[in-house]
Each structure stands twice: as structure tokens, then as C-alpha cells.
C-alpha positions in Angstrom: 95.1 86.8 116.1 98.7 86.8 114.6 98.0 89.9 112.5 96.8 91.7 115.6 99.9 90.8 117.6 102.2 91.9 114.7 100.5 95.3 114.3 100.4 95.9 118.0 104.1 95.1 118.2 104.8 97.4 115.3 102.9 100.3 117.0 105.0 99.8 120.2 108.3 99.7 118.2 107.4 102.7 116.1 106.1 105.0 118.8 109.5 106.2 120.2 110.8 106.7 116.6 108.1 109.1 115.6 109.4 112.0 117.7 111.9 113.0 115.0 109.2 113.5 112.3 106.3 115.9 111.9 103.8 113.0 112.2 101.1 111.6 114.4 99.9 108.0 114.6 96.2 108.5 114.3 94.7 105.0 114.4 95.0 101.3 113.7 92.4 99.5 111.5 92.9 95.7 111.3 96.4 95.4 109.9 96.9 99.0 108.9 98.4 102.0 110.7 97.2 105.5 109.7 99.5 108.4 110.2 99.0 112.2 109.7 102.2 113.7 108.3 102.3 117.5 108.3 103.3 118.7 104.8 102.4 121.7 102.7 100.9 119.4 100.0 101.1 115.9 98.6 103.4 116.9 95.8 106.0 118.2 98.3 106.2 114.7 99.8 107.6 113.2 96.7 110.8 115.2 97.1 110.8 115.6 100.9 113.9 113.7 102.3 112.5 113.6 105.8 109.2 112.0 104.6 111.2 109.4 102.6 113.2 108.7 105.7 110.0 108.3 107.7 108.6 105.9 105.1 111.7 103.8 105.2 111.8 103.7 109.0 108.1 102.7 109.2 108.6 99.9 106.6 111.8 98.5 108.1 110.4 98.6 111.6 107.2 96.8 110.6 109.2 94.2 108.6 111.6 93.6 111.5 109.2 93.6 114.4 108.4 89.9 114.1 110.5 87.2 112.4 108.3 84.7 110.6 109.1 81.7 108.4 106.8 83.1 105.7 107.9 86.5 104.6 105.4 89.3 104.4 105.5 92.8 102.8 104.5 96.2 103.9 102.5 98.4 101.5 102.7 102.2 101.9 99.9 104.5 100.6 99.4 108.2 101.0 96.7 110.8 100.3 94.4 113.4 101.7 91.9 110.7 102.7 91.3 107.0 102.2 89.3 107.6 99.0 92.3 109.4 97.4 95.1 107.0 98.5 98.0 106.4 96.1 100.6 103.7 96.3 104.0 105.0 97.4 106.7 103.8 95.1 110.3 104.0 96.1 
């Protein structure tokens, strides 16, 4: 139940922040959020300052949405589909 509450709170907190990016929140699966970010290709994302800003905003919002005694981390992956996901490294 706690993971569901955290992800729901993150979705609510993120929703108004997404307007400044070319992105759509597509769906939520268990403890994951799936976004569609409009970009010419995956390679362009590596140097796209706006995409990097979006990633930082998502990560910081998700980490700050609920304060817990036990810290947790947010992993970011990107790709054309779930089978081709790559870990985002900052």
C-alpha cells in the first residue's frame, strides 16, 4: 500500500510541472511512471538541456514527495519501448 500512495502522490505533484516540457504522462505501472517525451531521436536526448531538466525535475519531485525514515532512490530509464530501455546516467 505504501508504494501505491507514494506513486500516486508523485503523479499529483508532477502533473502541473509537466506543462513546460514536450511530454505526456502515459501510465503508471506498480511503482513506475511512463512518460512519452517528444524528441527527434534517442541520441538527441543525451545533449538536450530541456530533457535533462525534465529528468531532474521528475527525480527531485519523486524523492521529495514523501519523507521517510528509510531513504529510497529513483531510477530513470529511457528508450523506444520497454524492451529497449537504457539506464539514464547523469
